[in-house]
C-alpha positions as CSV (number, residue, x, y, z in Angstrom):
1,M,126.1,-69.3,-11.2
2,G,125.6,-72.5,-13.2
3,R,124.4,-73.4,-16.7
4,F,121.4,-71.8,-18.4
5,I,120.1,-74.2,-21.1
6,V,117.5,-73.2,-23.7
7,I,116.1,-75.8,-26.1
8,V,114.0,-74.5,-28.9
9,L,111.6,-77.0,-30.4
10,D,111.4,-75.3,-33.8
11,G,107.8,-74.8,-35.0
12,F,106.2,-76.1,-31.8
13,G,103.1,-73.8,-31.3
14,V,100.3,-74.1,-28.8
15,G,97.6,-72.1,-30.6
16,Y,97.2,-69.2,-33.0
17,T,98.0,-65.7,-31.8
18,D,95.3,-63.1,-31.0
19,D,96.5,-61.0,-34.0
20,V,96.5,-63.8,-36.5
21,M,93.6,-62.3,-38.6
22,E,95.5,-59.1,-39.2
23,V,98.9,-60.6,-39.6
24,R,98.5,-64.1,-41.1
25,P,94.8,-65.0,-41.7
26,Q,95.9,-68.2,-43.4
27,D,96.9,-69.5,-40.0
28,L,93.5,-69.0,-38.3
29,G,92.8,-72.2,-36.4
30,A,96.4,-73.3,-36.2
31,N,97.5,-75.3,-33.1
32,T,100.5,-77.4,-33.8
33,F,100.7,-79.5,-30.6
34,Q,96.9,-79.9,-30.2
35,H,96.5,-81.2,-33.8
36,I,99.5,-83.6,-33.5
37,L,97.8,-85.0,-30.4
38,M,94.6,-85.4,-32.3
39,K,96.4,-87.2,-35.2
40,V,98.6,-89.3,-33.0
41,P,96.3,-90.0,-30.0
42,G,98.7,-92.4,-28.2
43,L,101.5,-89.8,-28.1
44,K,103.1,-89.7,-24.6
45,L,105.9,-87.2,-23.8
46,P,106.6,-87.8,-20.1
47,T,109.3,-85.2,-19.6
48,L,107.5,-82.4,-21.4
49,E,104.3,-83.5,-19.5
50,R,106.1,-83.1,-16.1
51,M,107.4,-79.7,-17.3
52,G,103.9,-78.5,-18.0
53,V,103.4,-78.6,-21.7
54,M,99.7,-79.5,-21.3
55,N,99.4,-76.6,-18.9
56,A,100.7,-74.3,-21.6
57,L,98.5,-75.9,-24.2
58,G,95.4,-75.4,-21.9
59,S,93.9,-78.8,-22.4
60,E,94.7,-82.5,-21.6
61,S,94.7,-85.6,-23.8
62,K,94.0,-89.2,-22.9
63,E,97.7,-89.9,-22.4
64,M,99.0,-86.5,-21.2
65,K,97.7,-84.4,-18.2
66,Y,98.3,-81.1,-16.5
67,S,101.4,-81.1,-14.2
68,P,100.7,-79.6,-10.7
69,K,104.4,-79.0,-10.1
70,A,105.3,-77.3,-13.3
71,T,106.8,-73.8,-13.8
72,Y,105.4,-72.7,-17.1
73,G,104.3,-69.8,-19.2
74,V,103.1,-68.9,-22.7
75,S,104.7,-66.4,-25.0
76,G,103.4,-64.4,-27.9
77,L,105.5,-63.4,-30.9
78,M,106.8,-59.8,-31.2
79,H,108.3,-60.4,-34.7
80,F,106.0,-60.0,-37.7
81,G,104.8,-63.2,-39.3
82,A,106.2,-66.5,-38.2
83,D,109.9,-66.9,-38.9
84,T,112.7,-69.1,-37.5
85,F,115.4,-66.4,-38.1
86,Q,113.5,-63.5,-36.7
87,G,112.2,-65.7,-33.9
88,H,115.7,-66.6,-32.8
89,Q,116.9,-63.0,-33.0
90,E,113.9,-62.1,-30.8
91,I,114.8,-64.9,-28.3
92,M,118.3,-63.5,-28.1
93,G,117.1,-60.0,-27.2
94,T,116.4,-58.2,-30.5
95,K,113.3,-55.9,-30.7
96,P,111.9,-56.9,-34.1
97,K,111.5,-54.2,-36.7
98,R,108.9,-54.5,-39.5
99,P,110.7,-55.5,-42.7
100,K,109.2,-55.0,-46.2
101,I,107.9,-57.8,-48.4
102,Q,108.8,-57.3,-52.0
103,P,110.2,-59.3,-55.0
104,F,113.8,-58.7,-55.8
105,S,112.8,-57.1,-59.1
106,K,111.6,-54.1,-57.1
107,V,115.0,-53.4,-55.7
108,I,117.3,-54.9,-58.3
109,D,118.5,-51.5,-59.7
110,R,119.2,-50.2,-56.2
111,V,121.2,-53.3,-55.4
112,Y,123.1,-53.0,-58.7
113,E,124.1,-49.4,-58.0
114,A,125.2,-50.2,-54.4
115,L,127.4,-53.1,-55.6
116,I,128.9,-51.0,-58.5
117,S,129.6,-48.2,-55.9
118,A,131.4,-50.8,-53.7
119,G,133.7,-51.7,-56.6
120,Y,132.2,-55.0,-57.8
121,K,131.6,-56.1,-61.4
122,V,127.8,-56.6,-61.7
123,E,125.7,-58.0,-64.6
124,Y,122.0,-58.3,-65.1
125,V,120.9,-61.9,-66.1
126,G,117.6,-63.0,-67.5
127,D,114.8,-62.0,-69.9
128,K,111.6,-60.5,-68.5
129,L,112.6,-61.2,-64.9
130,K,116.2,-60.6,-64.1
131,F,118.7,-61.3,-61.3
132,L,122.3,-60.1,-60.7
133,L,125.6,-61.9,-61.2
134,V,128.5,-60.4,-59.1
135,N,132.1,-60.9,-60.1
136,G,131.1,-63.7,-62.4
137,C,130.4,-66.2,-59.5
138,V,127.8,-64.9,-57.1
139,T,124.1,-64.5,-58.0
140,V,121.7,-62.2,-56.1
141,A,118.0,-63.2,-56.4
142,D,114.8,-64.1,-54.6
143,N,114.7,-66.9,-52.1
144,L,112.2,-69.4,-53.3
145,E,112.0,-71.7,-50.3
146,A,110.6,-69.3,-47.6
147,D,107.5,-67.1,-47.9
148,L,108.1,-65.2,-51.1
149,G,109.3,-61.7,-51.0
150,Q,110.9,-61.9,-47.5
151,I,114.4,-63.1,-48.3
152,Y,117.1,-62.5,-50.9
153,N,119.8,-65.1,-51.5
154,L,123.4,-64.8,-52.6
155,T,124.4,-68.1,-54.2
156,A,128.1,-68.6,-54.7
157,A,130.5,-71.0,-56.4
158,L,133.2,-71.1,-53.6
159,D,135.9,-72.6,-55.9
160,L,135.9,-69.1,-57.6
161,I,135.6,-66.8,-54.6
162,D,136.4,-66.9,-50.9
163,Y,133.3,-67.1,-48.6
164,Q,134.4,-64.0,-46.6
165,E,134.2,-62.0,-49.9
166,V,130.8,-63.4,-50.5
167,L,129.8,-62.2,-47.0
168,K,131.2,-58.7,-47.8
169,I,129.0,-58.7,-51.0
170,G,126.1,-59.8,-48.8
171,R,126.6,-56.9,-46.4
172,V,126.4,-54.5,-49.3
173,V,123.1,-56.0,-50.4
174,R,121.9,-56.0,-46.8
175,G,122.5,-52.3,-46.6
176,A,120.5,-51.6,-49.7
177,V,117.3,-53.5,-48.9
178,D,114.7,-53.7,-46.2
179,V,113.5,-57.3,-46.4
180,S,113.7,-59.6,-43.5
181,R,116.8,-61.5,-44.5
182,V,119.7,-61.5,-46.9
183,I,121.4,-64.9,-47.0
184,P,124.9,-65.2,-48.5
185,F,125.8,-68.9,-49.0
186,G,127.7,-71.2,-51.2
187,G,129.6,-74.4,-51.7
188,K,132.5,-76.0,-53.5
189,K,132.5,-78.2,-56.6
190,V,129.7,-76.1,-58.0
191,T,130.0,-74.1,-61.2
192,V,128.2,-71.0,-62.3
193,D,126.6,-73.1,-65.0
194,D,125.2,-75.4,-62.2
195,I,123.7,-72.3,-60.5
196,F,122.2,-71.0,-63.7
197,K,120.6,-74.4,-64.5
198,A,118.8,-74.1,-61.1
199,V,117.1,-70.8,-61.9
200,E,113.3,-70.9,-61.3
201,I,110.4,-68.4,-61.6
202,K,107.4,-68.4,-59.3
203,E,104.1,-66.5,-59.7
204,D,105.7,-64.6,-62.6
205,K,107.1,-62.2,-60.0
206,Y,110.0,-64.0,-58.2
207,I,113.2,-65.3,-59.8
208,G,115.8,-67.2,-57.8
209,I,118.0,-70.2,-57.6
210,N,116.7,-73.6,-56.4
211,A,119.4,-74.0,-53.8
212,P,119.2,-77.9,-53.4
213,K,119.1,-78.3,-57.2
214,S,122.2,-76.1,-57.7
215,G,124.4,-78.3,-55.6
216,V,125.7,-75.7,-53.2
217,Y,124.7,-77.7,-50.2
218,N,126.8,-80.7,-51.2
219,E,130.4,-79.7,-50.5
220,T,131.9,-77.3,-48.0
221,Y,128.6,-75.4,-47.6
222,Q,128.9,-72.0,-45.8
223,V,126.2,-69.6,-44.8
224,I,125.4,-66.6,-42.5
225,H,122.0,-65.0,-42.3
226,L,121.9,-61.2,-42.3
227,G,118.8,-59.9,-40.6
228,Y,116.9,-56.6,-40.8
229,G,117.5,-54.4,-37.8
230,V,119.5,-57.0,-36.0
231,N,122.3,-55.7,-33.7
232,S,124.3,-58.5,-32.3
233,E,125.9,-56.2,-29.7
234,T,122.6,-56.1,-27.8
235,Q,122.0,-59.9,-28.0
236,A,122.6,-62.5,-25.2
237,P,125.5,-64.4,-26.9
238,T,127.6,-61.3,-27.5
239,I,126.9,-59.8,-24.1
240,L,127.7,-63.0,-22.3
241,G,130.7,-63.9,-24.5
242,R,132.3,-60.5,-24.1
243,A,132.0,-61.0,-20.3
244,G,133.9,-64.3,-20.6
245,I,130.9,-66.5,-20.1
246,P,131.0,-69.6,-22.3
247,V,128.3,-69.6,-25.0
248,V,127.5,-72.7,-27.1
249,L,124.9,-72.6,-29.9
250,L,123.8,-76.0,-31.4
251,G,121.7,-76.9,-34.4
252,K,120.1,-74.3,-36.7
253,V,120.6,-71.5,-34.1
254,A,124.3,-71.9,-34.8
255,D,123.7,-70.8,-38.5
256,I,121.5,-67.8,-37.7
257,V,122.7,-66.1,-34.5
258,E,126.0,-64.4,-34.3
259,N,128.3,-65.9,-31.7
260,R,131.8,-64.4,-32.2
261,Y,133.1,-65.3,-28.7
262,G,131.6,-68.8,-28.3
263,T,131.2,-72.1,-30.0
264,S,128.6,-72.8,-32.8
265,I,127.9,-76.3,-34.1
266,P,125.3,-76.6,-36.9
267,C,123.3,-79.9,-36.8
268,V,120.0,-81.1,-38.1
269,D,119.5,-84.7,-36.8
270,T,117.5,-84.5,-33.5
271,E,119.4,-87.3,-31.7
272,K,122.8,-85.9,-32.7
273,V,122.0,-82.3,-31.6
274,M,120.6,-83.5,-28.3
275,K,123.8,-85.6,-27.7
276,F,125.8,-82.5,-28.5
277,T,123.8,-80.6,-25.9
278,I,124.7,-83.2,-23.3
279,E,128.3,-83.0,-24.3
280,A,128.2,-79.3,-23.9
281,I,126.7,-79.6,-20.4
282,E,129.3,-82.1,-19.4
283,G,132.0,-79.8,-20.7
284,T,131.3,-76.8,-18.5
285,N,130.2,-75.9,-15.0
286,D,128.7,-72.6,-16.1
287,G,127.6,-70.8,-19.3
288,F,124.8,-70.5,-21.8
289,I,123.8,-73.4,-24.0
290,C,121.1,-72.9,-26.7
291,T,119.9,-75.8,-28.9
292,N,117.6,-75.7,-31.8
293,V,115.7,-79.0,-32.7
294,Q,115.0,-78.4,-36.4
295,E,113.4,-81.7,-37.4
296,T,110.1,-80.8,-35.7
297,D,109.9,-77.8,-38.0
298,L,110.9,-79.8,-41.0
299,S,108.1,-82.3,-40.2
300,G,105.6,-79.4,-40.1
301,H,106.9,-78.2,-43.5
302,A,106.3,-81.8,-44.8
303,E,102.8,-81.7,-43.3
304,D,103.5,-84.9,-41.5
305,P,102.1,-85.1,-37.9
306,Y,103.4,-88.6,-37.4
307,R,107.0,-87.7,-38.2
308,Y,106.6,-84.7,-36.0
309,A,105.4,-86.9,-33.1
310,E,108.5,-89.1,-33.7
311,K,110.9,-86.2,-33.4
312,L,109.1,-84.9,-30.3
313,T,109.5,-88.3,-28.7
314,V,113.2,-88.3,-29.4
315,A,113.6,-84.8,-28.0
316,D,111.5,-85.6,-24.9
317,K,113.8,-88.6,-24.1
318,Y,116.9,-86.5,-24.3
319,I,115.4,-83.6,-22.4
320,G,114.8,-86.1,-19.6
321,E,118.5,-87.1,-19.8
322,I,119.6,-83.5,-19.7
323,I,117.7,-82.9,-16.5
324,K,119.7,-85.7,-14.9
325,Y,122.9,-83.7,-15.6
326,M,121.6,-80.5,-14.0
327,N,122.7,-79.3,-10.6
328,K,120.7,-77.1,-8.2
329,E,122.1,-73.9,-9.8
330,D,121.2,-74.8,-13.4
331,I,118.1,-73.6,-15.3
332,L,116.5,-75.3,-18.3
333,V,113.9,-73.6,-20.6
334,I,112.0,-75.5,-23.3
335,M,110.3,-73.2,-25.8
336,A,109.7,-72.6,-29.5
337,D,110.1,-69.8,-32.1
338,H,106.7,-70.0,-33.8
339,G,104.3,-72.8,-34.9
340,N,104.3,-75.1,-37.9
341,D,100.9,-76.9,-37.8
342,P,101.2,-80.0,-40.2
343,T,97.4,-80.1,-40.5
344,I,96.6,-76.5,-41.4
345,G,96.5,-77.1,-45.1
346,H,99.7,-75.3,-46.2
347,S,103.4,-76.1,-45.7
348,H,104.5,-72.9,-44.2
349,H,105.1,-71.7,-40.6
350,T,102.1,-70.8,-38.5
351,R,101.8,-67.7,-36.3
352,E,101.2,-69.3,-32.9
353,K,101.9,-68.7,-29.2
354,V,104.6,-71.0,-27.8
355,P,105.2,-72.7,-24.5
356,V,107.8,-71.6,-22.0
357,L,108.6,-74.5,-19.8
358,V,111.1,-74.0,-17.0
359,H,113.0,-76.5,-14.9
360,G,115.2,-75.3,-12.0
361,S,115.3,-76.1,-8.3
362,N,115.1,-72.5,-7.3
363,F,112.0,-71.6,-9.3
364,K,108.6,-71.3,-7.8
365,K,106.0,-73.7,-9.3
366,G,103.1,-72.3,-11.2
367,F,102.3,-69.9,-14.1
368,I,105.0,-67.3,-14.9
369,G,102.5,-65.4,-17.0
370,Y,101.8,-64.5,-20.6
371,R,105.0,-63.2,-22.0
372,G,104.7,-60.5,-24.6
373,S,108.0,-61.4,-26.4
374,L,110.3,-64.3,-26.9
375,S,113.0,-61.9,-25.7
376,D,111.9,-62.4,-22.1
377,V,113.9,-65.7,-22.3
378,G,117.0,-63.9,-23.5
379,A,116.5,-61.2,-20.8
380,T,116.2,-64.0,-18.2
381,V,119.5,-65.6,-19.4
382,V,121.4,-62.3,-19.2
383,D,119.8,-61.5,-15.8
384,Y,120.9,-65.0,-14.5
385,F,124.5,-64.1,-15.2
386,G,124.2,-60.7,-13.6
387,L,124.5,-58.7,-16.8
388,K,122.6,-56.1,-18.7
389,G,122.5,-54.6,-22.2
390,L,119.8,-56.5,-24.0
391,E,117.7,-54.4,-26.4
392,N,114.4,-56.1,-25.6
393,G,112.7,-58.3,-23.0
394,Q,111.7,-58.6,-19.4
395,S,113.4,-61.2,-17.2
396,F,111.2,-63.6,-15.3
397,L,114.1,-64.8,-13.1
């Protein structure tokens, strides 16, 4: 055994999925990487080129060509829509279950009753549209940053309540609703009045807290994402960690995937998170390391192909450095969780196929096939360490 390293270039798609018209018609025509190459024609990514990114894309540019020695594939998305959280749960081996999409107003009474039954003090707040205030310091409302109706936020003033208690409240809400995510989070040096001042309404249907405006991110921010139908017991980090295999999650994946036996380090800056990855590789002779490069996704949200190209260039440089640290037993996979085409005309994720680029001295060169789920990577990780128990996925080891 050695080290199995997975680097997720968040939002790095290579063309819209076959089901896009039924699932997300607004993403028809999306191709994140192709359109970045068109906008930034001089872009050169030598490491990804050698690993077969153009093979996965299915076309060449003036600067970047097919690689005859690459081991590569392309994966579809089994989760519904195009979501970072669900995408990473899928990578780790969860079989996605279809969540509901609905404003918090549709379930507010159900959540109120669940919280009252659990012993909490709960108040309705608002006029025509209402949200909940729990124990005088935690709001429950719509998430206004992601696609509307998919996520409910719990926003807490952590000077007034311990985060573990906020998480308990979040689990009660999670058990009462069927949307994709419930996110309990909070920060210190924030008052309830600060949170109330950040209340916003969108489309006359959704009411929530503008999280950056509230100030909860500024001091001692804590967060855990609670997904719909996600069982961490059947995911790669738990299976490996329970078996005593080191697990390190870096970047945004550290915030959204449970890793109770391993090490999780959140980080946004691309150069920093890649340096953390090298440090993790240097720190162990075996184990699973998964890194999320978030700034590519953020560039897509900003609809900025030039910034996206800059972040890809930084990631490409460090992927080349990582390969130098690998021994003959190690495996590296470069992939994505969905697309985020900065040219499509909206600022949301795009439902796209993603590349699966593999580097390892024991792998055959060529096409590993079209993978039906991102879970095939998680299945390969678990298979590499001689274990079983994943809920979903087929190993390509």
